[in-house]
C-alpha positions as a printed NumPy array, in Angstrom:
array([[ -0.019,  -0.019,   0.049],
       [  0.943,   3.609,  -0.773],
       [  1.645,   5.641,   2.262],
       [  0.53 ,   9.355,   2.631],
       [  3.693,   9.825,   5.031],
       [  5.781,   9.441,   1.774],
       [  3.877,  11.068,  -0.932],
       [  2.216,  14.535,  -0.546],
       [ -0.369,  13.884,  -3.395],
       [ -1.77 ,  10.15 ,  -4.277],
       [ -3.576,  11.114,  -7.45 ],
       [ -5.749,   8.14 ,  -9.079],
       [ -7.317,  10.203, -12.01 ],
       [ -6.533,  13.005, -14.213],
       [ -8.66 ,  15.485, -12.342],
       [ -7.123,  14.885,  -9.024],
       [ -3.427,  15.95 , -10.476],
       [ -2.77 ,  19.826,  -8.979],
       [ -2.353,  22.147, -12.059],
       [  1.063,  23.102, -11.01 ],
       [  2.132,  19.726, -11.036],
       [  1.173,  18.577, -14.43 ],
       [  4.398,  19.764, -15.944],
       [  6.342,  17.237, -13.983],
       [  5.013,  14.227, -15.925],
       [  4.447,  13.65 , -19.7  ],
       [  1.293,  14.629, -21.043],
       [  0.038,  11.292, -22.225],
       [  0.483,   9.894, -18.716],
       [ -1.424,  12.875, -17.138],
       [ -4.251,  12.755, -19.218],
       [ -4.909,   9.02 , -19.107],
       [ -4.587,   8.638, -15.411],
       [ -7.43 ,   6.437, -14.281],
       [ -7.247,   4.516, -17.521],
       [ -5.596,   0.67 , -17.434],
       [ -2.039,   0.131, -18.102],
       [ -3.05 ,  -1.072, -21.724],
       [ -4.513,   2.37 , -22.519],
       [ -1.869,   4.286, -20.691],
       [  0.867,   2.628, -22.732],
       [ -0.559,   0.859, -25.921],
       [  2.586,   0.447, -27.344],
       [  3.983,  -1.299, -24.274],
       [  0.835,  -3.519, -24.136],
       [  1.148,  -4.74 , -27.965],
       [  4.615,  -6.026, -27.233],
       [  4.3  ,  -7.246, -23.888],
       [  0.562,  -8.519, -23.823],
       [  0.768, -11.101, -21.119],
       [  2.609,  -8.821, -18.956],
       [  0.36 ,  -5.938, -19.102],
       [ -2.874,  -8.623, -18.796],
       [ -1.463,  -9.605, -15.574],
       [ -0.696,  -6.372, -14.32 ],
       [ -4.458,  -5.375, -14.979],
       [ -5.485,  -8.673, -13.324],
       [ -3.192,  -8.336, -10.227],
       [ -2.649,  -4.659,  -9.475],
       [ -4.263,  -1.238,  -9.445],
       [ -4.89 ,   1.002, -12.279],
       [ -1.744,   3.514, -12.395],
       [ -1.468,   5.863,  -9.619],
       [  0.297,   9.156, -10.225],
       [  2.407,  10.361,  -7.068],
       [  4.008,  13.723,  -5.915],
       [  6.342,  14.515,  -3.369],
       [  8.629,  17.438,  -2.617],
       [ 12.322,  16.779,  -2.414],
       [ 14.404,  19.859,  -1.204],
       [ 12.887,  22.771,  -3.508],
       [ 11.816,  20.634,  -6.379],
       [  8.676,  18.507,  -6.924],
       [  9.321,  14.642,  -7.668],
       [  6.779,  12.318,  -9.629],
       [  6.418,   8.553,  -9.735],
       [  3.841,   6.264, -11.395],
       [  2.87 ,   2.979,  -9.389],
       [  0.471,   0.301,  -9.443],
       [ -0.575,  -0.84 ,  -5.798],
       [ -0.931,  -4.476,  -4.402],
       [ -1.98 ,  -5.712,  -0.936],
       [  1.649,  -5.892,   0.38 ],
       [  3.96 ,  -4.817,  -2.799],
       [  3.835,  -1.874,  -5.068],
       [  5.087,  -1.718,  -8.721],
       [  6.793,   1.56 ,  -9.608],
       [  7.622,   2.441, -13.285],
       [ 10.896,   4.326, -13.562],
       [  9.869,   7.374, -15.338],
       [ 12.411,   8.67 , -17.74 ],
       [ 13.296,  12.527, -17.951],
       [ 10.645,  14.475, -19.659],
       [ 13.403,  16.101, -21.756],
       [ 14.22 ,  12.74 , -23.57 ],
       [ 12.384,  11.949, -26.87 ],
       [ 10.504,   8.772, -27.032],
       [ 10.069,   8.771, -30.778],
       [ 12.526,   9.587, -33.642],
       [ 16.093,   9.047, -34.753],
       [ 17.456,  10.033, -31.355],
       [ 15.383,   7.369, -29.364],
       [ 16.037,   4.595, -32.106],
       [ 19.747,   5.3  , -31.954],
       [ 19.947,   4.962, -28.132],
       [ 17.774,   2.043, -27.818],
       [ 19.658,   0.405, -30.822],
       [ 20.779,  -2.473, -28.91 ],
       [ 17.55 ,  -3.691, -27.568],
       [ 15.4  ,  -6.471, -29.563],
       [ 12.395,  -4.538, -31.155],
       [  9.756,  -5.435, -28.449],
       [ 11.879,  -4.666, -25.593],
       [ 12.359,  -1.175, -26.596],
       [  8.665,  -0.473, -25.461],
       [  9.7  ,  -1.262, -22.068],
       [ 12.232,   2.15 , -22.169],
       [  9.928,   4.513, -24.381],
       [  7.94 ,   6.371, -21.756],
       [  9.315,   4.85 , -18.707],
       [ 12.62 ,   2.761, -17.905],
       [ 11.648,  -0.501, -16.827],
       [  9.775,  -1.215, -13.704],
       [ 10.738,  -2.274, -10.263],
       [  8.731,  -4.035,  -7.57 ],
       [  9.106,  -3.405,  -4.075],
       [  7.499,  -3.448,  -0.337],
       [  8.529,   0.007,  -0.038],
       [  7.081,   3.522,  -0.953],
       [  9.989,   4.352,  -3.187],
       [ 11.582,   2.653,  -6.063],
       [ 15.274,   2.061,  -5.189],
       [ 18.257,   2.914,  -7.746],
       [ 18.525,  -0.714,  -8.227],
       [ 16.343,  -3.549,  -8.2  ],
       [ 16.37 ,  -7.257,  -9.016],
       [ 13.866,  -9.985, -10.82 ],
       [ 12.815,  -7.005, -13.287],
       [ 15.019,  -5.373, -16.192],
       [ 17.179,  -2.518, -14.871],
       [ 16.597,   1.152, -15.481],
       [ 18.228,   2.264, -18.853],
       [ 20.744,   4.433, -16.629],
       [ 21.526,   1.527, -14.133],
       [ 22.198,  -1.707, -16.785],
       [ 25.455,  -3.184, -15.495],
       [ 28.457,  -3.333, -17.669],
       [ 30.964,  -6.192, -17.147],
       [ 33.077,  -4.424, -14.609],
       [ 29.869,  -3.095, -12.494],
       [ 28.636,  -6.655, -12.55 ],
       [ 31.789,  -8.282, -11.344],
       [ 32.728,  -5.626,  -8.953],
       [ 32.347,  -7.225,  -4.835],
       [ 31.321, -10.577,  -6.151],
       [ 32.261, -13.572,  -4.476],
       [ 32.097, -15.822,  -7.622],
       [ 34.497, -15.843, -10.562],
       [ 34.627, -12.293, -11.632],
       [ 36.392, -13.254, -14.839],
       [ 33.338, -15.179, -16.38 ],
       [ 31.475, -12.176, -18.091],
       [ 34.917, -10.864, -19.359],
       [ 35.71 , -14.191, -20.58 ],
       [ 32.454, -14.495, -22.448],
       [ 32.825, -10.769, -23.814],
       [ 36.299, -11.74 , -25.303],
       [ 34.768, -14.663, -26.879],
       [ 31.942, -12.832, -28.411],
       [ 34.658, -10.125, -29.716],
       [ 32.724,  -7.481, -27.861],
       [ 33.639,  -4.729, -25.803],
       [ 30.427,  -3.736, -24.485],
       [ 28.561,  -6.767, -22.918],
       [ 25.991,  -5.406, -20.615],
       [ 23.74 ,  -7.049, -18.263],
       [ 19.871,  -5.807, -18.563],
       [ 18.387,  -8.285, -15.885],
       [ 19.397, -10.233, -12.689],
       [ 17.064, -12.336, -10.58 ],
       [ 17.149, -13.714,  -7.229],
       [ 17.342, -17.156,  -8.842],
       [ 20.77 , -16.323, -10.521],
       [ 19.452, -15.598, -14.03 ],
       [ 20.965, -12.763, -15.949],
       [ 20.227, -11.38 , -19.447],
       [ 23.193,  -9.802, -21.513],
       [ 23.194,  -8.075, -24.625],
       [ 26.281,  -7.024, -26.923],
       [ 25.595,  -3.272, -27.224],
       [ 28.709,  -2.632, -29.579],
       [ 27.212,  -4.924, -32.081],
       [ 23.761,  -4.042, -31.633],
       [ 22.557,  -7.306, -33.032],
       [ 19.772,  -7.825, -30.957],
       [ 20.825, -11.025, -29.553],
       [ 19.864, -11.964, -25.744],
       [ 22.549, -14.031, -23.961],
       [ 20.824, -16.241, -21.003],
       [ 23.392, -17.224, -18.002],
       [ 22.529, -19.088, -15.154],
       [ 24.272, -19.202, -11.995],
       [ 27.461, -17.146, -13.49 ],
       [ 28.059, -20.146, -15.757],
       [ 29.002, -18.053, -18.465],
       [ 30.663, -20.968, -20.567],
       [ 27.044, -22.29 , -20.829],
       [ 25.509, -19.021, -22.014],
       [ 22.731, -19.531, -24.573],
       [ 21.195, -17.025, -26.831],
       [ 17.174, -16.673, -26.567],
       [ 15.585, -17.799, -29.749],
       [ 12.605, -15.245, -29.287],
       [ 13.8  , -12.661, -26.588],
       [ 10.645, -10.517, -26.631],
       [  8.327, -13.458, -25.915],
       [ 10.662, -14.899, -23.23 ],
       [ 10.585, -11.391, -21.639],
       [  7.01 , -11.272, -21.947],
       [  6.478, -14.555, -20.251],
       [  9.065, -14.153, -17.58 ],
       [  7.317, -10.709, -16.703],
       [  4.113, -11.926, -16.671],
       [  4.986, -14.499, -14.344],
       [  6.661, -12.238, -12.052],
       [  4.02 ,  -9.42 , -11.978],
       [  1.562, -12.29 , -10.985],
       [  3.507, -12.681,  -7.824],
       [  5.52 , -16.169,  -8.82 ],
       [  9.175, -16.257,  -7.619],
       [ 11.902, -16.042, -10.336],
       [ 13.058, -19.503,  -9.235],
       [ 10.134, -21.206, -10.98 ],
       [ 10.887, -19.747, -14.509],
       [ 12.883, -21.331, -17.02 ],
       [ 14.258, -18.867, -19.995],
       [ 15.13 , -21.795, -22.16 ],
       [ 11.606, -23.151, -22.44 ],
       [  9.669, -21.451, -24.945],
       [  6.869, -20.757, -22.253],
       [  9.059, -20.377, -19.205]])
């Protein structure tokens, strides 16, 4: 449940948004507040239909939140559950969500994954009233995806695994976009932008496997996750998880 102690304004419909705060969020989000996720983000729903279906079945409709941090207002978009909250990581308003700039900055992603990074930068599930900077079990925010060096830092397991895989691929920019509690990680080669997604289980980088249909795999996985099932119950290498 979302706490009024954390958020000064909790808005469930467009009419509840204070006029001075409308400029804190994208207009397409503000005007569609009160509608289901599928209507607020139709392009996301078209690419991740199972995920959005489960969001609408298990969570509230989108809720817009505002709190004052120092001298600025901060906005968040969330779905509320009985015990957990799902926060969309809203990307900066100044960034374009269409056109050549967007396509260039997201050219490493499979086509369907781009919709997870258009009007927001993925989403995280938490028991807190705020979304942290880093989270597990859903794809990372665009700005917090992990390079080989960042992934390996401080790990007790063999930290050379991702570096060896990077060298075998002839890449200099292998990046982790998802890590789960079950030890699954998904990697993309951002130097090639070849849309391939490599699945690694329990840091066994010598057994990395390219997903045959990364869009369907991610949709099945996220639908599994937002339904409340643990990541340990999902098999990325099976067509249906």
